KOLROVEX-395493 format. One record per residue (C-alpha): residue number from 0; residue in one letter; x, y, z. Coordinates in nm, 4 decimals, always signed. Each point is the difference from the previous one (the first is absolute). Layout:
<atoms>
<atom><nr>NUM</nr><rest>A</rest><c1>X</c1><c2>Y</c2><c3>Z</c3></atom>
...
</atoms>
This chain:
<atoms>
<atom><nr>0</nr><rest>R</rest><c1>-2.0996</c1><c2>+2.0067</c2><c3>+0.2704</c3></atom>
<atom><nr>1</nr><rest>D</rest><c1>+0.0763</c1><c2>+0.1279</c2><c3>+0.3522</c3></atom>
<atom><nr>2</nr><rest>R</rest><c1>-0.3240</c1><c2>-0.1490</c2><c3>+0.1343</c3></atom>
<atom><nr>3</nr><rest>T</rest><c1>+0.0748</c1><c2>-0.3375</c2><c3>-0.1607</c3></atom>
<atom><nr>4</nr><rest>D</rest><c1>+0.3528</c1><c2>+0.0034</c2><c3>+0.1407</c3></atom>
<atom><nr>5</nr><rest>A</rest><c1>-0.1369</c1><c2>+0.0749</c2><c3>+0.3469</c3></atom>
<atom><nr>6</nr><rest>L</rest><c1>-0.2462</c1><c2>-0.2889</c2><c3>-0.0288</c3></atom>
<atom><nr>7</nr><rest>W</rest><c1>+0.2749</c1><c2>-0.2439</c2><c3>-0.1005</c3></atom>
<atom><nr>8</nr><rest>I</rest><c1>+0.2261</c1><c2>+0.1195</c2><c3>+0.2809</c3></atom>
<atom><nr>9</nr><rest>G</rest><c1>-0.2848</c1><c2>-0.0302</c2><c3>+0.2493</c3></atom>
<atom><nr>10</nr><rest>G</rest><c1>-0.0901</c1><c2>-0.3449</c2><c3>-0.1283</c3></atom>
<atom><nr>11</nr><rest>F</rest><c1>+0.3532</c1><c2>-0.1306</c2><c3>+0.0316</c3></atom>
<atom><nr>12</nr><rest>A</rest><c1>+0.0344</c1><c2>+0.1624</c2><c3>+0.3433</c3></atom>
<atom><nr>13</nr><rest>M</rest><c1>-0.3096</c1><c2>-0.1927</c2><c3>+0.1127</c3></atom>
<atom><nr>14</nr><rest>L</rest><c1>+0.1437</c1><c2>-0.3232</c2><c3>-0.1397</c3></atom>
<atom><nr>15</nr><rest>V</rest><c1>+0.3170</c1><c2>+0.0539</c2><c3>+0.1999</c3></atom>
<atom><nr>16</nr><rest>A</rest><c1>-0.1778</c1><c2>+0.1159</c2><c3>+0.3171</c3></atom>
<atom><nr>17</nr><rest>F</rest><c1>-0.2259</c1><c2>-0.3045</c2><c3>+0.0218</c3></atom>
<atom><nr>18</nr><rest>A</rest><c1>+0.2414</c1><c2>-0.2618</c2><c3>-0.1344</c3></atom>
<atom><nr>19</nr><rest>V</rest><c1>+0.0794</c1><c2>-0.0996</c2><c3>+0.3579</c3></atom>
<atom><nr>20</nr><rest>P</rest><c1>-0.3254</c1><c2>-0.0797</c2><c3>+0.1800</c3></atom>
<atom><nr>21</nr><rest>W</rest><c1>+0.0949</c1><c2>+0.1725</c2><c3>+0.3267</c3></atom>
<atom><nr>22</nr><rest>F</rest><c1>-0.3661</c1><c2>+0.0008</c2><c3>+0.1037</c3></atom>
<atom><nr>23</nr><rest>L</rest><c1>+0.0056</c1><c2>-0.3835</c2><c3>+0.0009</c3></atom>
<atom><nr>24</nr><rest>W</rest><c1>+0.3021</c1><c2>-0.0295</c2><c3>+0.2292</c3></atom>
<atom><nr>25</nr><rest>G</rest><c1>-0.0873</c1><c2>-0.2204</c2><c3>+0.2933</c3></atom>
<atom><nr>26</nr><rest>D</rest><c1>-0.3142</c1><c2>-0.1315</c2><c3>-0.1707</c3></atom>
<atom><nr>27</nr><rest>A</rest><c1>-0.0060</c1><c2>-0.3809</c2><c3>+0.0036</c3></atom>
<atom><nr>28</nr><rest>T</rest><c1>-0.2977</c1><c2>-0.0366</c2><c3>-0.2341</c3></atom>
<atom><nr>29</nr><rest>I</rest><c1>+0.0305</c1><c2>-0.2992</c2><c3>-0.2337</c3></atom>
<atom><nr>30</nr><rest>V</rest><c1>-0.1797</c1><c2>-0.0006</c2><c3>-0.3349</c3></atom>
<atom><nr>31</nr><rest>A</rest><c1>+0.0037</c1><c2>-0.3162</c2><c3>-0.2142</c3></atom>
<atom><nr>32</nr><rest>G</rest><c1>+0.2960</c1><c2>-0.1316</c2><c3>+0.1977</c3></atom>
<atom><nr>33</nr><rest>L</rest><c1>+0.2178</c1><c2>+0.3095</c2><c3>-0.0377</c3></atom>
<atom><nr>34</nr><rest>P</rest><c1>+0.0397</c1><c2>+0.3091</c2><c3>+0.2181</c3></atom>
<atom><nr>35</nr><rest>A</rest><c1>-0.2124</c1><c2>+0.2995</c2><c3>-0.0982</c3></atom>
<atom><nr>36</nr><rest>W</rest><c1>+0.3119</c1><c2>+0.2154</c2><c3>-0.0424</c3></atom>
<atom><nr>37</nr><rest>L</rest><c1>+0.1304</c1><c2>-0.2424</c2><c3>-0.2658</c3></atom>
<atom><nr>38</nr><rest>W</rest><c1>-0.3273</c1><c2>+0.0274</c2><c3>-0.1944</c3></atom>
<atom><nr>39</nr><rest>W</rest><c1>+0.0307</c1><c2>+0.3781</c2><c3>+0.0248</c3></atom>
<atom><nr>40</nr><rest>H</rest><c1>+0.3515</c1><c2>-0.0178</c2><c3>-0.1394</c3></atom>
<atom><nr>41</nr><rest>I</rest><c1>-0.1034</c1><c2>-0.2289</c2><c3>-0.2889</c3></atom>
<atom><nr>42</nr><rest>G</rest><c1>-0.2928</c1><c2>+0.2258</c2><c3>-0.0900</c3></atom>
<atom><nr>43</nr><rest>W</rest><c1>+0.2063</c1><c2>+0.3162</c2><c3>+0.0347</c3></atom>
<atom><nr>44</nr><rest>M</rest><c1>+0.2738</c1><c2>-0.1326</c2><c3>-0.2266</c3></atom>
<atom><nr>45</nr><rest>A</rest><c1>-0.2645</c1><c2>-0.0924</c2><c3>-0.2596</c3></atom>
<atom><nr>46</nr><rest>L</rest><c1>-0.1407</c1><c2>+0.3535</c2><c3>+0.0209</c3></atom>
<atom><nr>47</nr><rest>A</rest><c1>+0.3499</c1><c2>+0.1489</c2><c3>-0.0267</c3></atom>
<atom><nr>48</nr><rest>S</rest><c1>+0.0617</c1><c2>-0.2116</c2><c3>-0.3106</c3></atom>
<atom><nr>49</nr><rest>V</rest><c1>-0.3170</c1><c2>+0.1276</c2><c3>-0.1644</c3></atom>
<atom><nr>50</nr><rest>V</rest><c1>+0.0790</c1><c2>+0.3630</c2><c3>+0.0877</c3></atom>
<atom><nr>51</nr><rest>F</rest><c1>+0.3545</c1><c2>-0.0296</c2><c3>-0.1344</c3></atom>
<atom><nr>52</nr><rest>A</rest><c1>-0.1251</c1><c2>-0.1684</c2><c3>-0.3185</c3></atom>
<atom><nr>53</nr><rest>V</rest><c1>-0.2432</c1><c2>+0.2882</c2><c3>-0.0607</c3></atom>
<atom><nr>54</nr><rest>F</rest><c1>+0.2718</c1><c2>+0.2532</c2><c3>+0.0806</c3></atom>
<atom><nr>55</nr><rest>S</rest><c1>+0.2482</c1><c2>-0.1623</c2><c3>-0.2376</c3></atom>
<atom><nr>56</nr><rest>R</rest><c1>-0.2523</c1><c2>+0.0031</c2><c3>-0.2854</c3></atom>
<atom><nr>57</nr><rest>R</rest><c1>-0.1549</c1><c2>+0.3443</c2><c3>+0.0492</c3></atom>
<atom><nr>58</nr><rest>A</rest><c1>+0.2367</c1><c2>+0.2261</c2><c3>+0.1897</c3></atom>
<atom><nr>59</nr><rest>W</rest><c1>+0.3530</c1><c2>-0.1353</c2><c3>-0.0318</c3></atom>
<atom><nr>60</nr><rest>D</rest><c1>+0.1291</c1><c2>+0.3312</c2><c3>-0.1376</c3></atom>
<atom><nr>61</nr><rest>R</rest><c1>-0.0790</c1><c2>+0.1844</c2><c3>+0.3247</c3></atom>
<atom><nr>62</nr><rest>G</rest><c1>+0.3256</c1><c2>+0.1440</c2><c3>+0.1293</c3></atom>
<atom><nr>63</nr><rest>I</rest><c1>+0.2164</c1><c2>-0.2032</c2><c3>-0.2362</c3></atom>
<atom><nr>64</nr><rest>D</rest><c1>+0.2087</c1><c2>+0.2156</c2><c3>-0.2312</c3></atom>
<atom><nr>65</nr><rest>A</rest><c1>+0.2067</c1><c2>-0.2698</c2><c3>-0.1697</c3></atom>
<atom><nr>66</nr><rest>G</rest><c1>-0.0504</c1><c2>-0.0333</c2><c3>-0.3707</c3></atom>
<atom><nr>67</nr><rest>V</rest><c1>-0.0344</c1><c2>-0.3287</c2><c3>-0.1851</c3></atom>
<atom><nr>68</nr><rest>S</rest><c1>+0.3641</c1><c2>+0.0046</c2><c3>-0.1076</c3></atom>
<atom><nr>69</nr><rest>D</rest><c1>+0.1112</c1><c2>+0.0467</c2><c3>+0.3632</c3></atom>
<atom><nr>70</nr><rest>V</rest><c1>-0.1973</c1><c2>-0.3063</c2><c3>+0.1054</c3></atom>
<atom><nr>71</nr><rest>A</rest><c1>+0.1392</c1><c2>-0.2014</c2><c3>-0.2910</c3></atom>
<atom><nr>72</nr><rest>D</rest><c1>+0.3542</c1><c2>+0.0967</c2><c3>+0.1037</c3></atom>
<atom><nr>73</nr><rest>V</rest><c1>-0.0645</c1><c2>-0.1214</c2><c3>+0.3544</c3></atom>
<atom><nr>74</nr><rest>G</rest><c1>-0.1277</c1><c2>-0.3327</c2><c3>-0.1344</c3></atom>
<atom><nr>75</nr><rest>T</rest><c1>+0.3031</c1><c2>-0.0386</c2><c3>-0.2251</c3></atom>
<atom><nr>76</nr><rest>N</rest><c1>+0.2400</c1><c2>+0.0830</c2><c3>+0.2821</c3></atom>
<atom><nr>77</nr><rest>L</rest><c1>-0.1788</c1><c2>-0.2403</c2><c3>+0.2331</c3></atom>
<atom><nr>78</nr><rest>G</rest><c1>+0.0319</c1><c2>-0.2747</c2><c3>-0.2599</c3></atom>
<atom><nr>79</nr><rest>I</rest><c1>+0.3722</c1><c2>+0.0639</c2><c3>-0.0280</c3></atom>
<atom><nr>80</nr><rest>V</rest><c1>+0.0452</c1><c2>-0.0100</c2><c3>+0.3781</c3></atom>
<atom><nr>81</nr><rest>V</rest><c1>-0.1983</c1><c2>-0.3249</c2><c3>+0.0294</c3></atom>
<atom><nr>82</nr><rest>G</rest><c1>+0.2068</c1><c2>-0.1484</c2><c3>-0.2830</c3></atom>
<atom><nr>83</nr><rest>Y</rest><c1>+0.3239</c1><c2>+0.0843</c2><c3>+0.1799</c3></atom>
<atom><nr>84</nr><rest>L</rest><c1>-0.1317</c1><c2>-0.1472</c2><c3>+0.3238</c3></atom>
<atom><nr>85</nr><rest>V</rest><c1>-0.0973</c1><c2>-0.3224</c2><c3>-0.1727</c3></atom>
<atom><nr>86</nr><rest>L</rest><c1>+0.3483</c1><c2>-0.0259</c2><c3>-0.1520</c3></atom>
<atom><nr>87</nr><rest>A</rest><c1>+0.1732</c1><c2>+0.0900</c2><c3>+0.3268</c3></atom>
<atom><nr>88</nr><rest>L</rest><c1>-0.1963</c1><c2>-0.2545</c2><c3>+0.2008</c3></atom>
<atom><nr>89</nr><rest>G</rest><c1>+0.0320</c1><c2>-0.2692</c2><c3>-0.2637</c3></atom>
<atom><nr>90</nr><rest>V</rest><c1>-0.3759</c1><c2>-0.0597</c2><c3>-0.0028</c3></atom>
<atom><nr>91</nr><rest>G</rest><c1>-0.0314</c1><c2>-0.0200</c2><c3>-0.3788</c3></atom>
</atoms>
């Protein structure tokens, strides 16, 4: 489990470290009508989405100690707060 945790932490650290394409700063290359840095960002966000989807399906319990009832309580409380906000703002 420790090795898997280290791999997930390293993977997310890489996603954060390269989210901003600092190595493309000052590069005016245009690809298909858009700057290269924008293509990097689009591709990187797609990769981050895939990594998070895999993480949420296979390793969500890593470092999370809340039980199912705790999560349900948070959802219930959030629903109550949203309900009060809707009433207070007169949206409904």
